[in-house]
LUMFI-258795 format. One record per residue: residue number from 1; x, y, z of N, C-alpha, C in turn. Coordinates in steps of 0.05 Angstrom, whole numbers. Each point is the difference from the previous one (the first is absolute). Layout:
N
> num / n_xx / n_yy / n_zz / ca_xx / ca_yy / ca_zz / c_xx / c_yy / c_zz
> NUM / X / Y / Z / X / Y / Z / X / Y / Z
...
//
This chain:
86
> num / n_xx / n_yy / n_zz / ca_xx / ca_yy / ca_zz / c_xx / c_yy / c_zz
> 1 / -789 / -598 / 307 / 29 / -6 / -31 / -14 / -8 / -19
> 2 / -9 / -22 / 11 / -17 / -20 / -21 / -14 / 16 / -22
> 3 / -17 / 18 / 6 / -28 / 18 / -12 / 24 / 12 / -10
> 4 / 20 / 13 / 5 / 8 / 13 / -17 / 20 / -4 / -28
> 5 / 11 / -31 / 6 / 4 / -12 / -20 / -14 / -10 / -18
> 6 / -28 / 1 / 17 / -14 / -16 / -24 / -29 / 20 / -14
> 7 / 7 / 23 / 13 / -19 / 23 / -18 / 16 / 28 / -15
> 8 / 20 / 8 / 18 / 21 / 12 / -22 / 25 / -13 / -26
> 9 / -1 / 12 / -6 / 12 / -14 / -40 / 25 / 36 / 3
> 10 / 19 / -18 / 5 / 23 / 28 / -3 / 17 / -13 / -23
> 11 / -5 / -27 / -17 / 18 / -3 / -26 / 28 / 5 / 11
> 12 / 2 / -12 / 25 / 29 / -13 / 2 / 5 / -29 / 8
> 13 / -27 / -9 / 5 / -4 / -29 / 16 / -6 / 6 / 23
> 14 / 9 / 11 / 24 / -15 / 1 / 18 / -25 / -2 / 9
> 15 / -12 / 21 / -16 / -33 / -2 / 2 / -15 / -2 / -23
> 16 / -14 / -26 / 6 / -10 / -12 / -16 / -15 / 10 / -11
> 17 / -23 / 14 / 7 / -29 / 10 / -14 / -19 / -20 / -13
> 18 / -1 / -17 / 17 / -20 / -19 / -10 / -25 / 4 / 11
> 19 / -7 / 12 / 14 / -21 / 4 / 18 / -9 / 28 / -7
> 20 / -20 / -5 / -15 / -20 / 27 / -8 / -16 / 18 / 17
> 21 / -6 / -17 / 13 / -35 / 10 / 12 / 12 / 22 / 23
> 22 / 28 / 1 / 9 / 17 / 2 / 27 / 4 / 29 / -16
> 23 / 1 / 21 / 3 / 16 / 25 / -18 / 18 / 7 / 18
> 24 / 19 / 6 / -5 / 29 / 9 / 17 / 3 / 20 / 17
> 25 / -31 / 16 / -2 / 1 / 31 / 19 / -19 / -14 / 25
> 26 / -15 / -27 / 2 / -8 / -22 / 19 / 14 / -6 / 17
> 27 / 34 / -2 / -10 / 15 / -20 / 18 / 12 / 18 / 33
> 28 / 6 / -15 / 20 / 1 / 16 / 13 / 30 / -2 / 10
> 29 / 25 / 6 / -1 / 20 / 8 / -8 / 16 / -28 / 25
> 30 / 20 / -16 / -10 / 7 / -15 / 26 / 18 / 13 / 24
> 31 / -3 / -4 / 25 / 11 / 12 / 10 / 14 / -17 / 31
> 32 / 30 / 7 / -11 / 16 / -21 / 27 / 11 / 18 / 10
> 33 / 23 / -18 / 20 / 22 / 23 / 22 / 0 / 25 / -18
> 34 / 21 / -17 / -25 / 24 / 20 / -20 / -27 / 19 / -10
> 35 / -15 / -10 / -9 / -19 / 23 / -23 / -18 / 15 / 26
> 36 / -5 / 4 / 21 / -7 / 19 / 27 / 16 / 16 / 15
> 37 / 34 / -18 / -8 / 14 / 23 / 15 / 8 / 20 / -24
> 38 / -1 / -1 / -26 / 9 / 21 / -13 / -18 / 22 / -9
> 39 / -21 / -17 / 7 / -34 / 14 / -5 / -5 / 20 / 30
> 40 / 12 / -7 / 20 / -4 / 23 / 19 / 23 / 17 / 1
> 41 / 31 / -6 / -12 / 12 / 27 / -9 / -4 / 6 / -20
> 42 / -18 / -12 / -15 / -3 / 34 / -30 / -35 / 10 / 7
> 43 / -11 / -3 / 21 / -23 / 19 / 18 / -23 / -13 / -9
> 44 / -17 / -27 / -13 / -3 / -4 / -8 / -19 / -30 / 19
> 45 / 11 / 4 / 26 / -3 / -15 / 12 / 7 / 15 / 36
> 46 / -22 / -8 / 14 / -5 / 15 / 27 / 19 / -24 / 19
> 47 / 4 / -18 / -6 / 24 / -26 / 17 / 5 / -14 / -20
> 48 / 22 / -26 / 11 / 6 / -22 / -23 / -10 / -28 / 13
> 49 / -30 / -7 / 9 / -9 / -13 / 6 / -8 / -6 / -26
> 50 / -2 / -27 / -3 / -7 / -25 / -25 / -20 / -6 / -2
> 51 / -28 / 17 / -1 / -25 / -17 / 4 / -28 / 18 / -8
> 52 / -15 / -20 / -1 / -31 / 8 / -37 / 4 / 39 / 4
> 53 / -8 / 15 / 28 / -2 / 23 / -10 / 22 / 13 / -3
> 54 / 24 / -9 / 2 / 25 / 17 / -11 / 1 / -1 / -33
> 55 / 1 / -33 / -13 / -7 / -3 / -26 / -13 / 11 / -18
> 56 / -26 / 12 / 24 / -28 / 11 / -20 / 15 / 26 / 1
> 57 / 9 / 6 / 26 / 12 / 40 / -15 / 16 / 3 / -9
> 58 / 20 / -22 / -3 / 20 / 8 / -10 / -10 / -3 / -37
> 59 / -10 / -12 / 4 / -14 / -8 / -30 / -17 / 30 / -8
> 60 / -18 / 14 / 10 / -9 / 18 / -3 / 18 / 32 / 3
> 61 / 14 / -2 / 11 / 23 / 17 / -3 / 9 / -2 / -33
> 62 / 15 / -27 / -6 / 20 / -6 / -29 / -37 / 7 / -24
> 63 / -22 / -15 / 5 / -18 / 17 / -22 / -2 / 26 / -2
> 64 / 16 / 22 / 18 / -2 / 18 / 1 / 26 / 20 / -28
> 65 / 19 / -21 / -6 / 18 / -6 / -16 / -2 / -18 / -25
> 66 / -18 / -11 / 14 / -17 / -21 / -39 / -29 / -17 / 16
> 67 / -7 / 14 / -7 / -34 / -5 / 12 / -1 / -36 / -18
> 68 / 3 / -9 / -31 / -8 / -13 / -15 / 17 / -28 / 14
> 69 / 34 / 3 / 13 / 7 / -24 / 3 / 22 / 6 / 18
> 70 / -10 / 11 / 38 / 18 / 6 / 16 / 19 / -25 / 11
> 71 / -8 / -24 / 1 / 17 / -34 / 5 / 26 / 4 / -27
> 72 / 6 / 17 / -25 / 11 / 12 / -7 / 37 / -6 / 18
> 73 / -5 / 14 / 22 / 26 / 21 / 9 / 2 / -17 / 18
> 74 / -15 / -29 / 14 / 3 / -22 / 16 / 37 / -2 / -9
> 75 / 11 / -11 / -29 / 29 / -11 / 7 / 18 / 20 / 4
> 76 / -5 / 29 / -3 / 20 / 21 / 3 / -4 / 4 / 37
> 77 / -17 / 2 / 0 / 3 / 8 / 39 / 13 / -24 / 8
> 78 / -9 / -30 / -5 / 23 / -24 / 19 / 24 / -4 / -12
> 79 / 9 / 13 / -25 / 19 / 14 / -15 / 19 / 4 / 22
> 80 / -13 / 35 / 6 / 23 / 6 / 11 / -1 / -14 / 37
> 81 / -11 / -10 / 11 / -14 / -10 / 30 / 20 / -18 / 2
> 82 / 5 / -26 / -22 / 15 / -13 / 5 / 32 / 7 / -2
> 83 / -1 / 7 / -11 / 35 / 23 / -14 / 1 / 15 / 25
> 84 / -20 / 1 / 17 / 7 / 29 / 21 / 23 / 19 / -11
> 85 / -23 / 19 / -24 / 19 / 23 / -16 / -8 / 19 / 10
> 86 / -30 / -3 / 26 / -22 / 23 / -12 / -4 / -4 / 34
//
């Protein structure tokens, strides 16, 4: 999560974008129980394990939608999981 804040620039003050040597395309999407649950329900993951293998797999799936910044979706996935609206 810290890497996301330092690498991505969002203009809203959440992601600072002050580290320039790492590109957003290199980030791995943060994966917790909420993100994993929503990703599994959406068919992006086969199970809800919050491990490194699933974080990499989820990131690869998200790169199909946004190759330049796959981690951009983590807030949406997390929010759906926290609200349990999905």
